[in-house]
C-alpha positions in Angstrom: 84.3 99.1 134.7 85.5 97.5 131.4 89.2 98.6 130.8 89.5 98.7 127.1 92.9 100.6 127.0 95.7 97.8 127.2 97.7 99.7 124.3 98.5 102.5 126.6 99.2 100.0 129.8 98.0 96.6 130.3 96.8 95.4 133.8 99.6 93.8 135.9 99.6 90.1 134.9 99.2 87.8 137.8 102.4 86.0 137.1 104.0 89.6 137.7 102.1 90.1 140.8 103.9 86.6 142.1 107.3 87.4 140.7 107.2 90.7 142.3 106.5 89.6 145.6 109.1 87.1 145.6 112.0 89.4 144.3 111.3 91.9 146.9 112.2 89.2 149.2 115.5 87.9 147.3 116.5 90.7 144.9 116.8 93.8 147.2 120.8 93.3 147.0 123.4 94.9 144.5 123.8 91.8 142.0 127.5 93.6 141.5 128.4 92.5 144.8 130.1 89.1 145.6 128.7 88.4 148.9 125.7 85.7 149.3 123.0 88.2 149.0 124.7 89.7 146.0 125.0 86.4 144.2 121.6 85.7 144.8 120.2 89.1 143.2 122.7 88.3 140.3 121.2 85.1 139.7 117.7 86.7 139.6 118.9 89.5 137.0 120.6 86.8 134.8 117.4 84.4 134.8 115.4 87.6 133.9 117.8 88.5 131.1 117.9 85.0 129.6 114.3 84.9 129.6 113.5 88.4 128.1 116.4 87.6 125.3 114.5 84.4 124.3 111.0 86.1 124.1 113.1 88.9 122.0 115.0 86.4 119.7 118.6 87.8 120.7 121.4 86.8 122.9 121.2 87.6 126.5 124.5 89.6 126.4 122.6 91.5 123.7 119.8 92.9 125.9 119.6 95.4 128.5 117.3 96.7 131.0 116.4 100.3 131.1 114.1 102.6 133.3 111.3 102.6 130.7 110.5 102.1 127.1 111.0 105.7 126.3 114.6 105.6 127.7 115.3 102.5 125.8 114.3 104.5 122.6 116.3 107.6 123.2 119.2 105.9 124.5 119.3 103.2 121.7 119.3 106.0 119.1 121.5 108.4 120.8 124.1 105.4 121.2 123.5 104.4 117.4 124.0 107.8 115.9 127.0 108.4 117.8 128.5 105.2 117.0 127.9 105.9 113.4 128.8 109.7 113.3 131.3 109.3 110.6 128.9 107.9 108.1 126.4 111.0 108.7 123.5 112.2 110.9 120.6 111.4 108.7 117.9 109.6 110.2 114.8 107.8 108.6 111.4 107.1 110.1 107.9 106.5 109.6 105.5 109.3 109.7 103.4 107.0 112.5 106.4 106.4 114.9 105.6 106.8 118.5 106.3 110.3 119.8 109.2 109.0 121.8 111.0 108.1 118.5 110.2 111.1 116.7 110.9 113.6 119.5 114.5 111.8 119.6 115.1 112.1 115.9 114.2 115.7 115.5 116.1 116.7 118.6 119.9 117.5 118.9 121.5 114.3 118.8 125.2 114.5 118.3 127.2 117.4 117.1 126.4 120.6 115.3 122.4 120.8 114.5 121.7 117.3 114.9 120.4 114.8 112.5 118.5 115.6 109.1 115.5 113.4 109.3 113.2 111.9 106.5 109.7 110.8 107.6 108.5 108.1 105.2 104.7 108.7 104.4 102.1 105.9 105.0 99.2 104.7 103.1 95.4 105.0 104.4 95.8 102.2 106.6 98.9 103.4 108.2 101.5 101.2 106.8 104.7 102.3 105.0 105.8 100.6 101.4 109.2 98.9 101.9 110.0 100.5 98.4 109.0 103.9 99.4 111.1 103.4 102.7 114.2 101.9 100.9 114.2 105.0 98.6 114.7 107.5 101.5 117.8 105.9 102.6 120.9 107.9 101.8 124.5 107.2 101.7 124.7 109.5 104.9 121.9 107.6 106.7 123.2 106.6 110.1 119.8 105.3 111.7 116.5 103.8 110.4 113.4 103.5 112.7 110.1 101.5 112.3 107.8 100.5 114.6 106.7 96.8 114.3 103.1 97.6 114.9 101.0 101.0 115.2 100.1 102.2 118.8 97.1 104.0 117.7 95.6 102.0 115.0 97.1 98.6 115.1 98.4 98.3 111.8 101.4 95.9 111.4 104.4 97.2 109.5 106.5 95.4 107.0 109.5 95.1 109.2 111.0 92.0 107.5 111.1 93.8 104.2 112.3 97.3 105.5 115.0 95.4 107.4 116.4 93.6 104.2 116.5 97.2 102.5 118.5 98.3 105.6 120.8 95.9 105.5 121.5 96.0 101.9 122.0 99.7 102.4 124.3 99.1 105.5 122.0 101.0 108.0 121.2 99.7 111.2 117.5 99.4 111.8 115.8 100.2 115.4 112.4 98.7 115.8 109.9 100.1 118.5 108.4 96.8 119.6 106.4 98.3 122.4 103.0 97.1 121.2 103.8 93.7 119.7 106.4 92.0 121.7 103.7 90.6 124.0 102.5 88.7 121.1 105.3 87.2 119.4 108.9 87.9 118.3 109.5 90.5 115.6 110.9 88.8 112.4 113.7 90.4 110.0 117.2 91.4 110.4 116.6 94.3 112.8 119.6 95.9 114.6 118.0 97.5 117.7 114.9 96.6 119.3 113.0 98.7 122.4 110.0 97.5 124.3 108.1 98.4 127.4 106.8 96.1 130.0 103.9 97.9 131.1 102.6 97.3 127.6 102.2 93.5 128.0 101.1 93.3 132.0 104.6 93.9 133.6 105.2 96.9 136.2 105.8 100.3 134.9 109.5 101.6 135.1 111.1 98.8 133.0 112.1 98.9 129.5 114.3 96.6 126.9 116.9 97.6 124.8 118.5 95.1 122.5 121.7 95.7 120.6 122.9 93.3 118.1 126.5 92.3 117.8 128.1 94.0 115.3 126.1 96.9 115.5 128.1 100.3 116.1 126.8 101.8 119.6 128.7 104.2 121.6 126.6 105.1 125.0 126.0 108.5 125.8 126.5 110.5 128.9 128.2 109.0 131.9 128.5 105.7 132.4 129.1 102.9 135.1 129.6 99.2 135.5 126.0 98.2 135.2 124.2 96.9 132.2 127.6 97.0 130.3 128.0 100.8 130.6 125.0 101.1 128.6 122.3 102.1 131.4 124.0 103.6 134.7 122.6 103.0 137.8 121.1 100.8 140.2 118.1 98.9 138.4 114.8 97.9 139.9 115.7 94.5 140.1 112.1 93.1 141.6 110.3 94.8 138.7 112.9 93.4 136.1 112.2 90.0 137.4 108.4 90.5 137.4 108.6 92.1 133.5 110.5 89.0 132.3 108.1 86.6 134.2 105.2 88.3 132.6 106.5 88.4 129.3 107.3 84.6 129.3 103.7 84.0 130.7 102.0 86.3 128.0 103.8 84.7 125.3 102.8 81.3 126.5 99.3 82.3 126.0 99.6 84.7 123.2 98.5 82.4 120.2 95.3 81.1 122.1 94.2 84.6 123.2 95.2 86.5 120.0 92.7 84.1 118.0 89.9 84.7 120.9 90.6 88.6 120.7 90.7 89.0 117.2 87.0 87.4 116.8 85.9 90.2 119.3 87.8 92.7 117.5 86.2 91.6 114.1 82.8 91.9 115.5 83.6 95.5 116.7 84.6 96.7 113.3 81.9 94.8 111.7 79.3 96.1 113.9 80.1 99.4 114.9 79.5 101.0 111.4 76.2 99.1 111.2 75.1 100.5 114.6 76.4 104.1 114.4 75.8 106.3 111.2 78.9 108.1 109.8 81.4 106.0 111.1 85.1 105.3 109.7 87.1 102.2 110.9 90.6 103.0 110.6 93.8 100.9 110.2 94.5 97.6 108.3 91.5 95.2 108.5 94.0 92.2 108.0 97.8 92.9 109.0 96.8 94.2 112.6 97.3 93.7 116.2 94.8 90.9 117.4 93.3 93.3 120.4 93.1 96.7 118.7 90.6 98.6 116.8 90.2 102.4 116.2 87.2 104.4 114.6 86.1 107.9 114.2 82.6 109.3 114.3 81.5 112.4 112.4 79.8 115.2 114.3 81.2 114.3 117.7 83.3 115.9 120.2 85.8 113.4 121.0 86.6 114.4 124.7 82.5 114.5 125.4 82.7 111.1 123.9 85.2 109.8 126.2 83.8 111.1 129.1 80.4 109.5 128.4 81.7 106.2 127.7 83.6 106.5 131.0 80.2 107.5 132.9 78.8 104.2 131.0 82.1 102.2 132.7 83.9 101.9 129.6 87.7 103.1 130.0 88.9 103.7 126.2 91.4 105.9 124.7 91.4 108.3 121.9 93.8 109.9 119.1 91.2 112.8 118.5 92.1 116.2 118.1 89.4 116.9 120.6 90.6 116.3 123.9 91.8 118.3 126.8 95.6 117.4 126.2 95.9 118.6 122.5 94.3 121.0 120.0 95.8 119.1 116.7 95.2 115.9 115.5 97.1 112.8 116.2 100.2 112.8 114.1 99.0 109.3 113.2 95.7 110.0 112.1 97.0 113.2 110.2 99.7 111.0 108.2 97.2 108.5 107.3 94.8 111.3 106.1 91.7 109.9 107.9 88.8 111.3 109.8 90.0 112.6 113.3 86.5 113.5 114.8 85.3 111.3 117.6 88.1 109.1 117.8 87.9 106.1 120.1 90.4 103.3 120.3 89.4 99.9 121.9 92.5 97.6 123.1 91.1 94.6 124.7 93.4 93.3 127.3 93.9 89.4 127.8 90.9 87.9 129.4 88.4 90.3 127.9 84.9 88.4 128.0 82.3 88.4 125.0 79.7 89.8 127.4 82.0 92.9 127.6 82.1 93.7 124.0 78.2 93.0 123.5 77.7 95.6 126.6 79.9 98.1 124.5 78.2 97.6 121.3 74.8 98.2 122.9 75.9 101.3 124.7 77.8 103.1 121.9 75.1 103.9 119.5 73.2 105.8 122.5 76.2 107.6 123.7 77.2 108.9 120.2 73.5 110.0 119.4 73.4 111.6 122.8 76.7 113.6 122.0 75.6 114.6 118.5 72.3 115.9 119.8 73.9 118.0 122.6 76.0 119.6 119.6 72.9 120.4 117.9 73.5 118.0 114.7 70.1 117.9 113.0 69.1 114.4 111.4 68.9 115.8 108.2 72.7 117.0 108.2 73.9 113.4 108.8 71.6 112.3 105.9 73.0 114.9 103.8 70.1 117.3 103.6 67.7 118.1 100.9 67.8 120.9 98.2 65.8 123.9 98.7 63.7 125.3 95.8 65.5 128.7 95.9 68.9 127.2 96.9 72.2 129.4 96.1 74.7 128.4 93.8 77.3 129.0 96.6 77.5 129.6 100.3 80.3 130.8 103.0 80.4 129.2 106.3 82.4 131.2 108.8 83.6 128.4 111.5 86.9 130.6 112.2 87.8 130.1 115.8 85.6 127.2 116.1 87.0 123.7 117.0 86.1 120.4 115.8 83.5 119.0 115.1 81.8 122.7 114.9 83.3 123.3 111.3 81.9 119.9 110.0 78.8 120.2 111.7 78.2 123.7 110.1 78.8 122.4 106.7 76.7 119.4 107.1 73.7 121.6 108.1 74.1 124.0 105.1 75.2 121.5 102.1 71.6 121.0 101.3 71.1 124.6 100.7 72.9 124.6 97.6 72.0 122.5 94.2 74.0 119.7 93.2 77.1 121.2 91.7 76.9 124.2 94.1 79.5 124.8 96.3 80.1 125.9 99.8 83.1 127.4 101.2 84.0 126.4 105.0 86.3 129.1 107.0 88.3 127.3 109.4 91.5 127.7 111.3 91.3 124.5 113.2 94.0 122.1 112.6 91.6 119.3 112.3 89.6 120.6 109.6 92.5 119.5 107.1 91.6 116.1 107.8 88.0 116.3 108.8 86.4 118.2 106.0 87.9 115.9 103.0 87.0 112.7 105.1 83.4 114.1 105.7 83.3 114.4 101.6 84.5 111.0 100.9 81.9 109.6 103.4 79.2 111.8 102.1 79.8 111.5 98.5 80.9 115.3 97.9 84.0 116.6 96.0 86.6 118.3 98.2 87.8 121.3 96.1 91.0 121.9 98.0 92.2 124.4 100.6 93.3 127.9 100.3 94.6 129.4 103.7 91.4 129.0 105.9 89.2 128.3 103.1 88.1 124.8 102.4 85.7 124.3 99.1 83.4 121.5 99.0 81.2 120.8 95.8 77.8 118.9 96.3 77.5 115.9 94.1 74.1 114.5 95.3 
């Protein structure tokens, strides 16, 4: 199997293996105790904290270990909001934040009905505008959140510029650095930072929360003496040691490996549209993570595509609406306004060989063609069709109750049955149609006339 889903969870780094085994022998005692075994455990914990803080770019006493990256996000947001309750309860986030950030922002944090939330829109590459983000800050803004890089499309966000805007407004900025920390530190005057060890090849169950000195922060819930009262309970010290050791190891390899993987990803970005018709590669082509690329295929059922790639021995991920876990498009793809059909995310782990990428490029065209054929997509539909001599000026396609990609497939089948200038109205109650029908029009050179309830108007232009 070729594992191409390191953005979800990276394989355990060899250094993490070694550190974990060693720490299981020496790090089992309570580091809060004063006897010999406790002192030995404390030395391991302090060394891990120093190594992790160096990688993050903060002081050791500003960094705390949590049971997960999600825990770090939730506790970081809750503590910051509680510490600034006198300012207000308004939160600013980007529309493409990880779900852990969005869920926490929209939940009942603090008193009353919780914070009001402003979601800053992104452009078609998935990036926020620093000016638009700055304009969303208000006198009652208690917290701003911005990811360092997007987990689905790899676009790197302008954290430095947004951090300056937040600093000028006196608003703390929390950065979710889960996807990028293994590749390098996050620049800019951020106030809080979170990350998750299993994203860089550390063990699962370890998160990082950094809180800069001077940031108002009030830990929520019962506390004890551990992690300065910010993370209660007995931590998994062997896992913490392995997480810090692997972070230091991957960072030492990052520059060389990033350059190597960027070449492979550039090859995927260039070759997939050449090999597979009707594909949209999404995300910023330049300001992006070095190991990640995402593309979407018209007329493809995403769940079937992932299963077929798995049968071909490729483990990939998807933000498509057409998966068993969700019936709506990924909020990231929706915010970007890009095609959601047949979405595939490739995130190459360190050590990926060129031969594995070449084999993927050989297999993908046949897999996509097979899925399209199974769904009954004729070649003429993909080519735009031809005008029938007695074409009607307008047609209606009833795709109510049908999930993607069926509404777009039905549209493609009949667009050739109307003359140039004629219209097709697609009736669809599938949430993905809001993205996929406009995206199809842009890709095929037709005019999207807008939506009225469940009716989508398309005008043929060629």
